[in-house]
C-alpha positions as CSV (number, residue, x, y, z in Angstrom):
1,M,41.6,223.3,114.3
2,S,44.7,225.1,115.7
3,D,48.1,224.9,114.1
4,S,49.5,223.1,117.1
5,A,47.0,220.3,116.6
6,K,47.9,220.0,112.9
7,D,51.6,219.9,113.5
8,S,51.4,217.3,116.3
9,P,52.3,213.8,114.9
10,K,49.7,211.1,114.9
11,N,50.0,208.5,117.7
12,P,51.0,205.1,116.2
13,K,48.8,202.1,116.9
14,K,50.1,199.6,119.3
15,E,50.2,196.0,118.1
16,E,48.4,193.4,120.1
17,P,50.6,190.7,121.7
18,G,50.3,187.3,120.2
19,S,49.8,188.5,116.6
20,A,51.9,187.3,113.7
21,S,53.7,190.6,113.3
22,H,54.4,190.8,117.0
23,K,56.0,187.4,117.0
24,K,58.1,188.3,114.0
25,E,59.5,191.4,115.7
26,E,60.3,189.3,118.8
27,L,62.3,186.8,116.7
28,L,64.2,189.7,114.9
29,T,65.0,191.2,118.3
30,L,66.4,187.8,119.6
31,D,68.6,187.4,116.5
32,K,70.0,190.9,116.9
33,L,70.8,190.2,120.5
34,A,72.5,187.0,119.6
35,M,74.7,188.7,117.0
36,K,76.0,191.3,119.5
37,K,79.3,190.5,121.1
38,G,79.2,189.2,124.7
39,S,75.6,188.0,124.4
40,K,75.1,184.9,126.4
41,L,71.4,184.3,125.6
42,P,71.1,180.6,124.4
43,I,69.3,179.8,121.2
44,F,67.5,176.5,120.8
45,R,66.6,175.2,117.3
46,V,64.9,171.9,116.8
47,N,64.7,170.4,113.3
48,L,62.1,167.6,113.2
49,L,62.7,166.8,109.5
50,M,65.4,164.4,108.4
51,R,67.6,165.3,105.5
52,K,68.1,163.1,102.6
53,E,71.7,162.7,103.4
54,E,70.9,161.4,106.9
55,Q,68.3,159.0,105.5
56,L,71.0,157.5,103.2
57,K,73.3,157.2,106.2
58,V,70.7,155.2,108.1
59,Q,70.1,152.9,105.2
60,A,73.8,152.4,104.8
61,R,74.2,151.5,108.4
62,L,71.3,149.1,108.3
63,L,72.7,147.5,105.2
64,K,76.1,147.3,106.8
65,W,74.7,145.6,109.9
66,L,72.8,143.1,107.8
67,L,75.9,142.2,105.9
68,S,78.0,141.8,109.0
69,S,76.2,140.8,112.3
70,G,72.7,140.5,110.9
71,R,73.6,137.7,108.5
72,F,74.7,135.4,111.4
73,I,71.3,136.0,113.1
74,V,69.4,135.3,109.9
75,V,71.5,132.1,109.3
76,F,70.9,131.0,112.9
77,V,67.2,131.5,112.6
78,E,67.1,129.6,109.3
79,L,69.1,126.7,110.7
80,L,66.8,126.6,113.7
81,T,63.7,126.5,111.5
82,I,65.2,123.7,109.3
83,G,66.1,121.7,112.4
84,A,62.6,122.0,113.7
85,F,61.1,120.7,110.4
86,V,63.6,117.8,110.4
87,Y,62.8,116.9,114.0
88,R,59.1,117.1,113.3
89,Y,59.5,114.8,110.3
90,K,61.5,112.3,112.5
91,L,58.7,112.4,115.1
92,D,56.1,111.7,112.5
93,T,58.1,108.8,111.2
94,D,58.6,107.3,114.6
95,L,54.9,107.7,115.4
96,A,53.9,105.9,112.2
97,D,56.3,103.0,113.0
98,L,55.0,102.8,116.5
99,Q,51.4,102.6,115.2
100,D,52.3,99.8,112.8
101,K,53.9,97.8,115.7
102,I,50.9,98.4,117.9
103,K,48.6,97.0,115.1
104,E,50.8,93.9,114.8
105,Q,50.7,93.3,118.5
106,V,47.0,93.8,118.7
107,L,46.5,91.1,116.0
108,Y,48.8,88.8,117.9
109,I,47.0,89.3,121.2
110,Q,43.6,88.8,119.5
111,S,44.9,85.4,118.2
112,L,45.6,84.4,121.8
113,K,42.2,85.2,123.1
114,N,41.0,81.6,123.1
115,D,44.1,80.4,124.8
116,E,43.7,83.1,127.5
117,A,40.1,82.0,128.1
118,Q,41.3,78.4,128.6
119,I,44.1,79.4,130.9
120,R,41.7,81.5,133.0
121,Q,39.2,78.6,133.2
122,T,42.0,76.2,134.3
123,Q,43.2,78.6,136.9
124,F,39.7,79.0,138.3
125,Q,39.2,75.3,138.5
126,L,42.5,74.8,140.2
127,A,41.7,77.6,142.7
128,T,38.3,76.0,143.4
129,I,39.8,72.5,143.9
130,K,42.5,74.0,146.3
131,Q,39.8,75.8,148.3
132,A,37.7,72.7,148.5
133,R,40.7,70.7,149.7
134,N,41.6,73.3,152.3
135,D,38.0,73.9,153.6
136,G,36.5,70.4,153.1
137,T,37.0,66.9,154.3
138,N,39.8,64.5,153.3
139,Y,37.7,61.7,151.9
140,S,40.6,59.2,151.7
141,S,41.2,59.7,155.4
142,V,37.5,59.1,156.2
143,L,37.6,55.8,154.2
144,V,40.8,54.8,156.0
145,K,39.3,55.5,159.4
146,I,36.1,53.6,158.6
147,A,38.1,50.6,157.4
148,G,40.3,50.7,160.5
149,L,37.2,50.6,162.8
150,T,35.4,47.8,160.9
151,P,35.5,44.4,162.7
152,K,36.8,41.4,160.7
153,N,33.5,39.6,160.3
154,I,31.7,42.7,159.0
155,K,31.5,43.1,155.2
156,L,31.0,46.7,153.9
157,L,28.9,46.9,150.8
158,N,28.7,50.6,150.2
159,I,30.1,53.8,151.7
160,T,28.4,57.1,150.8
161,I,29.8,60.5,151.7
162,N,27.7,63.6,150.9
163,T,28.5,67.3,151.5
164,T,25.6,69.8,151.7
165,P,26.7,73.2,150.5
166,A,23.9,75.0,152.4
167,S,24.7,73.6,155.8
168,S,28.4,72.9,155.1
169,Q,28.0,69.5,156.7
170,T,29.4,66.2,155.5
171,T,27.3,63.2,156.1
172,F,28.2,59.5,155.6
173,A,26.2,56.3,155.2
174,V,27.8,52.8,155.6
175,T,25.9,49.8,154.3
176,G,27.1,46.3,155.1
177,E,26.3,42.8,156.5
178,T,27.5,40.7,159.4
179,P,26.7,37.3,160.9
180,S,27.2,38.6,164.4
181,N,25.1,41.3,166.1
182,L,27.8,41.8,168.7
183,E,30.3,42.9,166.1
184,L,27.7,45.3,164.7
185,S,27.2,46.8,168.1
186,A,31.0,47.1,168.5
187,F,31.3,48.8,165.2
188,I,28.7,51.4,166.1
189,R,30.3,52.1,169.4
190,A,33.7,52.5,167.7
191,L,32.2,55.1,165.3
192,Q,30.6,57.0,168.1
193,K,33.8,57.2,170.1
194,D,36.0,58.3,167.2
195,P,36.3,62.2,167.2
196,A,36.2,62.2,163.4
197,F,32.5,61.1,163.4
198,A,29.5,62.5,165.1
199,G,25.9,61.1,165.6
200,A,26.6,57.6,164.3
201,T,23.3,55.7,164.5
202,L,21.8,52.5,163.2
203,T,19.1,53.6,160.7
204,N,18.2,50.4,159.0
205,V,18.6,46.7,159.9
206,S,17.2,43.4,158.6
207,F,17.6,39.8,159.7
208,E,17.6,37.4,156.8
209,G,20.2,34.8,157.4
210,T,22.7,37.5,157.9
211,T,22.2,40.9,159.5
212,S,22.1,43.7,157.0
213,F,22.5,47.2,158.3
214,T,22.9,50.9,157.4
215,I,24.7,53.3,159.7
216,T,24.5,57.1,159.2
217,G,26.2,60.1,160.8
218,T,28.1,63.3,160.4
219,I,31.8,63.7,159.7
220,A,33.5,66.2,161.9
221,T,35.7,68.1,159.5
222,K,38.0,69.3,162.3
223,G,39.1,65.7,162.8
224,V,39.7,64.8,159.2
225,K,40.9,68.0,157.4
226,S,42.4,67.5,154.0
227,S,46.2,67.6,154.0
């Protein structure tokens, strides 16, 4: 080798960017620039660890808040909880009293069961009687009409009035005796002319000293409605 080659200095190796030594050199360069006068390069430093002194300050602030404003909130919450328990106890007491009253009323109502059945039966009977009077025939009016149409010499022995539920018709049968056939004929004609009666006919007659007869017909309910 020549002397010039021996005397020439060896070329230093270049460090690769991103290595640890390269980053260290960059940080040293930034610190030097910041120390120079007139350097306006901003430096940002973030400390993610909390010092013990700051932890004590936070605890002191929390304790101070609990002793000042926090105690009122705690007292309010406790009062609200106690009030809820008291109100719940009152509701349970009222519910128990109400259940006792209901049991007493149930026993009283059960004791009136027989009376209620009798009252209902009586009401049903009264309603049936009222409906029968409104829809049926006034039997007292029928008897009064028959008595008014009967001649003086005719003696009535029996008057039968029968209502058939299936046909809703009311029939009558008059049994009597008379010494005069003319009065019997007049009685039949009077029944036939009266609008309260329909189909009055002589169904049975016998002549044994006096004339015995039976007259049957239908009562027109429109003429003798119950009042």
